C-alpha positions in Angstrom: -67.0 -29.0 39.7 -63.8 -27.5 41.0 -61.8 -30.7 40.6 -63.0 -30.8 37.0 -62.3 -27.3 36.5 -58.8 -27.7 37.8 -58.2 -30.9 35.6 -59.3 -29.0 32.5 -57.1 -25.9 33.1 -54.4 -28.6 33.8 -54.7 -30.1 30.6 -54.9 -26.7 28.7 -51.8 -25.7 30.5 -50.0 -29.2 29.6 -51.0 -28.5 25.6 -49.9 -25.0 25.8 -46.2 -25.6 27.6 -45.7 -28.6 25.3 -46.7 -26.2 22.2 -44.0 -23.8 23.6 -41.3 -26.6 24.1 -42.1 -27.7 20.6 -41.7 -24.2 19.1 -38.3 -23.7 21.1 -36.8 -26.9 20.1 -37.6 -26.2 16.6 -36.3 -23.0 16.7 -33.1 -24.3 18.0 -32.7 -26.6 15.1 -33.3 -23.9 12.9 -30.8 -21.9 14.5 -28.2 -24.4 14.5 -28.8 -25.2 10.7 -28.5 -21.6 9.5 -25.2 -21.2 11.7 -24.1 -24.5 9.9 -25.2 -23.1 6.6 -23.4 -19.7 7.3 -20.4 -21.5 8.7 -19.9 -23.5 5.4 -20.7 -20.3 3.2 -17.8 -18.4 5.1 -15.5 -21.5 4.6 -16.4 -21.9 0.8 -15.5 -18.0 0.4 -12.3 -18.3 2.1 -11.4 -21.7 0.3 -12.6 -19.8 -3.2 -10.7 -16.4 -2.2 -7.4 -18.5 -1.2 -7.8 -20.4 -4.9 -8.6 -17.2 -6.6 -6.0 -15.0 -8.7 -4.2 -16.3 -11.5 -0.9 -17.2 -9.9 -1.1 -20.3 -7.8 0.9 -21.4 -4.9 3.5 -23.2 -7.1 4.2 -20.1 -9.2 3.2 -21.7 -12.2 3.0 -19.4 -15.2 -0.4 -17.3 -15.0 -2.9 -15.7 -17.3 -1.4 -12.3 -18.4 -3.6 -9.5 -17.1 -3.6 -6.1 -18.2 -3.0 -5.0 -14.6 -0.5 -6.8 -12.4 -1.5 -6.1 -8.8 1.0 -7.7 -6.3 2.3 -7.3 -2.8 5.8 -7.9 -1.0 5.3 -8.2 2.9 8.7 -7.5 4.9 9.1 -9.1 8.3 10.6 -7.2 11.7 11.0 -11.1 13.0 9.1 -13.9 13.0 5.7 -12.6 14.7 6.0 -8.9 13.4 5.5 -7.5 9.9 7.6 -4.6 8.5 6.2 -2.3 5.9 4.4 -3.9 2.9 4.8 -2.8 -0.8 1.6 -2.7 -3.0 2.8 -2.7 -6.7 0.9 -2.4 -9.8 2.0 -2.9 -13.5 0.0 -1.1 -16.3 1.0 -3.3 -19.4 -0.6 -0.8 -21.9 1.1 2.3 -20.2 3.9 1.0 -19.2 3.6 2.7 -15.4 4.7 1.0 -12.6 3.1 2.3 -9.2 4.1 1.3 -5.8 2.4 2.3 -2.5 4.6 1.9 0.7 2.4 0.8 3.4 3.4 1.5 7.0 3.6 -1.3 9.4 2.1 0.9 11.6 -1.3 1.2 9.9 -4.3 0.9 11.6 -7.0 -1.1 10.3 -10.6 -1.7 11.3 -11.9 -4.8 9.7 -15.2 -4.9 8.5 -17.6 -7.3 10.3 -17.9 -10.0 7.5 -14.2 -10.1 7.1 -13.6 -10.4 10.5 -15.6 -13.1 10.7 -13.8 -14.9 8.0 -10.8 -14.6 9.8 -12.0 -15.9 12.8 -12.6 -19.2 11.4 -8.7 -19.6 11.4 -7.9 -17.4 14.6 -10.9 -16.3 17.3 -8.6 -14.2 19.2 -8.2 -11.6 16.1 -9.2 -8.1 17.3 -11.7 -6.1 14.7 -9.1 -3.2 14.8 -5.6 -3.9 14.7 -2.0 -2.9 12.9 -0.7 -4.2 10.0 2.6 -5.4 11.9 0.7 -7.2 14.4 -1.1 -9.6 12.2 1.4 -12.2 12.4 0.6 -12.7 16.0 -3.0 -14.3 15.3 -1.7 -17.1 12.9 0.6 -20.1 13.1 2.5 -19.9 10.0 3.5 -17.6 7.4 1.2 -18.7 4.7 -1.9 -18.0 7.0 -0.2 -14.5 8.2 0.1 -13.3 4.6 -3.3 -14.7 3.6 -5.0 -13.3 6.3 -3.1 -9.6 5.7 -4.1 -9.8 1.9 -7.9 -10.3 3.3 -7.7 -7.5 5.4 -5.7 -5.2 3.0 -8.0 -6.1 0.2 -11.3 -5.1 2.3 -9.6 -2.3 3.5 -8.7 -0.7 0.1 -11.6 -2.1 -1.7 -9.2 -4.4 -4.0 -11.2 -6.8 -6.2 -7.6 -9.2 -6.2 -4.2 -9.3 -5.3 -2.5 -11.5 -7.9 0.0 -12.8 -5.6 2.1 -12.1 -2.3 5.9 -12.0 -1.4 6.9 -11.9 2.2 10.7 -11.5 2.5 12.8 -11.8 5.9 15.1 -9.0 7.4 18.0 -10.9 5.6 15.9 -11.4 2.3 15.1 -7.9 2.7 18.8 -6.9 2.7 19.3 -9.2 -0.5 16.7 -7.7 -2.3 18.3 -4.3 -2.1 22.1 -5.6 -2.9 20.6 -7.3 -6.1 21.5 -3.8 -7.9 24.3 -1.5 -7.7 23.9 0.4 -4.0 21.5 3.5 -4.9 22.6 7.0 -3.8 20.6 8.6 -1.2 20.5 11.7 0.6 20.4 10.9 4.3 18.7 13.8 6.0 20.5 13.3 9.4 23.3 11.5 11.3 22.2 8.1 12.1 23.9 5.2 14.4 22.3 1.8 14.5 22.5 -2.0 14.6 22.1 -3.4 11.3 20.3 -6.7 10.7 23.5 -8.8 11.6 23.8 -7.1 14.8 26.8 -4.7 13.6 26.9 -0.7 14.1 26.3 1.5 11.2 27.1 5.2 11.5 25.0 6.7 8.5 26.3 10.5 7.8 24.2 13.3 6.9 24.4 14.1 3.2 24.3 11.8 -0.2 25.7 8.3 0.0 25.7 5.1 -1.7 23.8 2.5 0.7 24.1 -1.1 0.7 21.4 -3.5 1.8 22.0 -3.5 5.5 22.1 0.3 5.5 19.2 0.9 3.6 17.1 -1.5 5.8 18.5 0.3 9.1 17.9 3.6 7.4 14.2 2.7 6.6 13.5 1.6 10.5 15.3 4.4 12.2 13.4 6.5 14.5 15.8 7.8 17.1 15.3 11.7 17.6 12.3 12.3 15.2 9.4 14.4 16.3 7.1 12.4 14.5 8.7 8.7 14.6 5.8 7.1 12.7 5.2 9.7 9.8 9.0 10.4 9.3 10.0 6.8 9.5 7.4 5.8 6.7 8.0 9.0 4.6 11.9 8.2 4.5 11.4 4.6 3.9 9.0 5.4 0.9 11.3 8.1 -0.3 14.2 5.5 -0.2 12.0 2.7 -2.3 11.5 5.5 -4.8 15.0 5.9 -5.3 15.6 2.2 -5.7 12.7 1.0 -7.7 13.8 3.9 -10.4 17.1 2.2 -10.5 15.4 -0.9 -11.0 13.5 0.2 -14.0 16.6 1.8 -15.4 18.3 -1.4 -16.0 18.3 -3.2 -19.4 16.4 -6.1 -20.5 19.0 -8.6 -19.9 20.0 -6.9 -16.3 16.3 -6.7 -15.6 15.7 -10.4 -16.7 18.8 -11.8 -14.1 17.0 -9.2 -11.6 13.7 -10.9 -11.2 15.7 -14.3 -11.5 17.3 -13.7 -8.4 14.8 -11.6 -6.6 12.4 -14.8 -6.3 15.6 -16.7 -4.6 15.0 -13.9 -1.9 11.1 -14.4 -1.1 8.7 -16.8 0.1 5.1 -16.6 -0.9 2.8 -17.4 -3.8 5.3 -16.1 -6.6 8.2 -16.9 -8.8 10.0 -16.0 -11.9 7.7 -17.9 -14.0 4.7 -15.7 -12.8 6.4 -12.5 -13.7 8.2 -13.7 -16.9 5.2 -13.2 -19.3 5.4 -9.3 -18.1 9.2 -9.1 -18.1 9.0 -7.5 -22.1 6.9 -4.8 -21.2 8.6 -3.7 -17.8 11.9 -3.5 -19.9 10.3 -1.0 -22.2 9.6 1.2 -19.2 12.1 3.4 -17.5 12.4 5.2 -14.1 10.3 8.3 -15.6 7.2 5.4 -15.6 7.8 4.7 -11.7 5.7 6.4 -8.9 6.3 5.5 -5.5 4.4 7.1 -2.9 3.4 6.3 0.8 0.0 5.4 1.5 -2.1 8.4 1.8 -2.8 9.6 5.7 -0.8 10.6 8.6 0.5 9.5 12.0 -1.4 9.7 15.2 0.9 8.8 18.0 2.1 5.3 17.6 -0.2 4.4 14.7 -0.9 5.7 11.2 -4.4 6.5 10.1 -4.9 6.1 6.3 -7.0 9.0 4.4 -10.0 6.7 3.2 -10.9 8.8 0.5 -7.5 9.5 -1.1 -7.0 5.7 -0.9 -10.2 4.8 -2.4 -9.2 6.8 -5.5 -5.7 5.6 -5.8 -7.4 1.9 -5.9 -9.9 2.8 -8.2 -7.2 3.8 -10.4 -5.4 0.5 -9.8 -8.2 -1.8 -11.0 -9.0 0.0 -14.1 -8.2 -2.6 -16.6 -7.0 -0.9 -19.7 -9.1 1.9 -22.1 -12.3 -0.4 -21.5 -12.9 1.0 -17.9 -11.6 4.1 -18.8 -14.3 4.6 -21.5 -16.7 4.3 -18.8 -15.0 6.0 -16.3 -16.6 9.9 -15.4 -15.0 12.5 -17.5 -14.6 15.9 -15.7 -14.0 19.1 -18.4 -12.7 22.4 -17.5 -14.2 25.8 -18.6 -12.9 25.1 -22.0 -14.0 21.8 -22.5 -10.7 20.2 -22.1 -10.5 17.0 -19.8 -9.0 17.4 -16.6 -8.4 14.8 -13.8 -11.3 14.5 -11.5 -8.8 13.7 -8.7 -6.3 16.4 -8.8 -7.2 19.7 -7.2 -8.0 23.0 -9.6 -5.1 25.2 -8.1 -2.3 26.3 -10.3 1.4 25.3 -9.7 4.8 26.5 -10.6 7.7 24.1 -10.3 11.3 25.2 -9.2 14.4 23.3 -9.6 15.6 24.5 -6.1 18.2 21.5 -6.5 20.1 23.0 -9.2 20.2 19.4 -11.2 19.2 19.2 -14.6 16.0 18.2 -15.6 14.3 18.1 -11.9 11.5 20.7 -12.8 10.5 19.3 -16.0 10.4 15.8 -14.7 8.6 16.8 -11.8 6.0 18.9 -14.5 5.6 15.7 -16.0 4.6 13.8 -13.2 2.0 16.2 -11.9 0.4 16.9 -15.3 0.3 13.3 -15.8 -2.0 13.2 -12.6 -4.1 16.2 -13.9 -2.5 18.9 -11.8 -2.2 22.3 -13.3 1.7 23.3 -14.0 1.6 26.7 -15.3 5.2 27.3 -15.2 8.8 26.0 -14.3 11.8 27.6 -13.4 15.2 27.2 -11.7 16.5 28.6 -8.6 19.2 30.9 -8.2 20.1 29.5 -4.9 20.6 25.8 -4.2 18.2 24.3 -1.5 18.5 20.9 0.4 14.8 20.5 1.4 11.7 20.9 -0.5 9.2 23.5 0.5 5.7 23.9 -1.0 4.7 27.6 -0.8 0.8 28.5 -0.9 -1.1 31.4 -1.4 -4.1 30.8 0.7 -5.2 27.8 3.7 -6.5 24.9 2.5 -4.6 24.0 -0.4 -1.2 22.2 -1.4 -2.0 19.0 1.2 -2.5 16.7 -1.6 1.2 17.4 -2.9 2.5 15.7 -0.1 2.1 12.5 -1.4 4.8 13.1 -4.1 7.0 15.1 -1.6 6.3 13.4 1.8 9.1 15.2 3.5 8.4 18.9 2.5 6.9 21.4 4.3 3.7 23.8 3.5 4.3 27.2 4.1 2.6 30.4 3.2 4.8 32.5 0.8 5.4 34.3 -2.7 4.0 31.9 -5.3 4.1 34.2 -8.3 1.3 34.1 -10.8 0.6 30.4 -9.3 -1.5 29.5 -6.3 1.4 26.9 -5.2 5.1 27.1 -6.0 7.0 23.8 -5.1 10.5 24.7 -4.7 12.1 21.2 -5.3 15.5 20.6 -3.2 18.2 17.9 -3.4 15.9 15.8 -1.3 13.7 15.1 -4.2 16.1 15.6 -7.3 15.4 13.6 -10.3 
């Protein structure tokens, strides 16, 4: 009897064990199938992303967009990026917008993008700085494509039409494509230029050639805030440079772009930009906006202000008037439309540089972005540095995107809530 019971129990146990084994094996097979499908989808998405955009790797002519969004990656060496410059040209308005992205920018990649990146680099961390991206990929093409993927995800951009990359020598050559830009150096600087030769820049206004400008934008010695001050000065220089580029006539602008694409590598060429030359030539320096990526330094890294960056990128991607009609319209108490991005405090702009037209041009720029400028004036004494005076705590910070080197202080603001004393460092 006991023997029969044991036999029956053994058979039942064997069947249960066999059933569990079958379920386990089926589960493993199903898991591997799912992983295989997911890998295929990730690879397919990466392939599609690499093939997307109107500008291909051969630089062939592209279908003309209402807004052209491109990016330039600079290099501090073969395994490190320098600053990047994200650029947008609005064909309808003629506006040229540039955002300087510091090399020290810290980025935390979302899980999906990180999984895509791991197809080509299983060592890439989920949080890293822009400058370190090249360390995880073997060649320049893979490095730039990875950077594109990371920045598009971080900024919420749908596309970047094409990318360019410039070595140290290439960057020097780009700057030397136009006559030396006059720029106010904030303090004496001594450094070795990209050719290894000692450069000395004196404090004050001077015209900078390529090696000097590159050295200035990388200089950090003696700064209390090396990351923030370096990035702010770089953005300020590029603002002077790109305004000078935009002020060229059509013939010079055409020659500039032809020579420019001999200085860079990437997926772009003169043929890609050629359809936009006529439109760009209609603009001038007044249509150029160059700003530092909103955010601030935290030790040796730069942290972006996600909310402000998201607002800027939304504007970048609005296609002409079609999307603007769909955008939310915010009105003031009189029913007049105002910008939903700009704060509602009032501003007076004072020309403390005593350079003709400075206050008026800054008034136009701020009003165009939705700020309430209620007056302009000229100071009785000239000053070098820009100061933003505020009447209460918590206002004026947004203006640092226009005047990154300015300081904010409590002070007399007259009838306005904010008074901007525009010094020589931001004279128009």
